[in-house]
N, C-alpha and C positions, 0 to 999 in steps of 0.2 A: 504494500500500500504506500502511495506517495503522500505522506502526511503533510507535506507542504501545501497541498491543495485543499485540505479539509478546513477551510476557513470561510467566513462570511456571515452575514446577518440576513435571515430570510423570514418573511412574515407570511404565515399561512393560517387557515381557519380549521378549527376542530369541529367535526360534524356532531350531530346529535347522538351518534353511536360511539363517540370517543375515538374516532379515527382522524388522523391528520396526514396530509401529504408530506413525505420526507423530501427535502429539497433535491431536485434532480442533480444539480452540480455536485452535491455531496454524495449522493447515491452512486453516481457513476465512478467514484473513486474508491468505493468500498470493495473488499475482496469477497464479501458474502452478503446475503440478504437478511442476515441475522444481526441484531443489536442486543446489547444488555442494557436494560433501562432500570434506573434506581433513583432514589431520592438524592438530591444534590444539597448543596449548602446555599443559603440565601433564597430559599423558597422557589427553587427551580428543580427540574429533573435533569439527571445526567444520562447520556446515552453513550455507550462505548462499543466499538468493534470488539468482537470476542477476544482477540489476542491482547488488546489493550486492557480489557477488563481482567483477564487472567493475570497479567502483570500486576495490576493494582491490587486485586483481591488477594493474590499470593503474598504481596508485601504486607498488606494489612493483617492477614492471618498470621504471618511469621512474626510480626512485631507485637501482636496482641496477646494478652494473658486474660483468661477467664476470671482470674482472681483480682483484676484491677477494674474498678468501676468505669474509668475513662475508656479503657479498651472495649468493655462490653457495650458502652454507649455508642461508640463508633461502629462496631460490628452490627448492632441492632438497627442503626439508622442508615447505614450504607450497604452492608452486605446482605442482611436478612431480607430487605424488601426488593432486592434485585430480581428482575424477571427477564427472560428471553422474549424478544418480540421479533416477528418476521415482517419484512417489507413485502407487502402483497403485490400481485401482478399490476395493480393500479398505482403502485408507488406509495401506498399508505402504511402507517403503522397504527396499531390499536393501543391506546393508553388505558391501562387498567383503572377502574374507578378509584381505588384507594390512592393511586399515585396522582390522578387528576385532582383529587381533593387536597392532597398534601401541597401541591404546587398552586392550587387555586386557579386551575386552568379554565378559562372561559372560551368563548368562540374565537377570539383573536389571539394568536400566539406568535412567539418569536423563537426561531431556531438560531443558535450561535454555533458556528464551527470553530473549535479551539484546538486545531492541529490533531490531537490524539483522541479527543472526545468531543461531544456535543452537549449543549445545554438547551433545554426547552422551557420557556417562560410564558406565563400569561402576559400579553402585550402591555396591559396597564401596570402590572406588577413590575415588569422590566423597566418601563419608563420611570416609575417611581424610584426603583433601585438606582438608576442612573442619576437621577436628580439628588437623591439623598446621599449618595456616595461620592459626589463630585469633589468635596474637600479631601477625602481619603485618597482618591485617585491622583489629585494634584500633588499631595504629599508623597505618594508612592513614586510618582514619576521623578520627583526631585532626587530620590535615592538612586535613580538610574543614570546619574550624571556621568558615570565612568564609561558608559556605553558609547562608542564612537562609530559613526557610519562611514 
């Protein structure tokens, strides 16, 4: 997979059955029609190609201890709700009800391609996130001053 091409912001609509068109430009770069869908951070969903999910979930499991409450919390919120979803012949994926509710997905949604994974947001929630996190973003970019182009 050429992870350099898995980027972009795409706005699509969720239908009444919980299906949404997976962006064509992202879909054509995938090695399979299967994605792993789970809860993300910041009230969004994360979608991973299976190979990237295996890398992440293996690292999480290797570093976690069932005897540490923070480890259990991460495993319960990221690994446990993960589900395999198929991109159907029409290019859609079905979002399970529990994950739609977690992310507050309404009709209008936003896909973000972030190289090795994707995020799926409710459009209004994403716009609110961008507005509320502007100061944090500006502070974070100041810390990138050593990066030269």
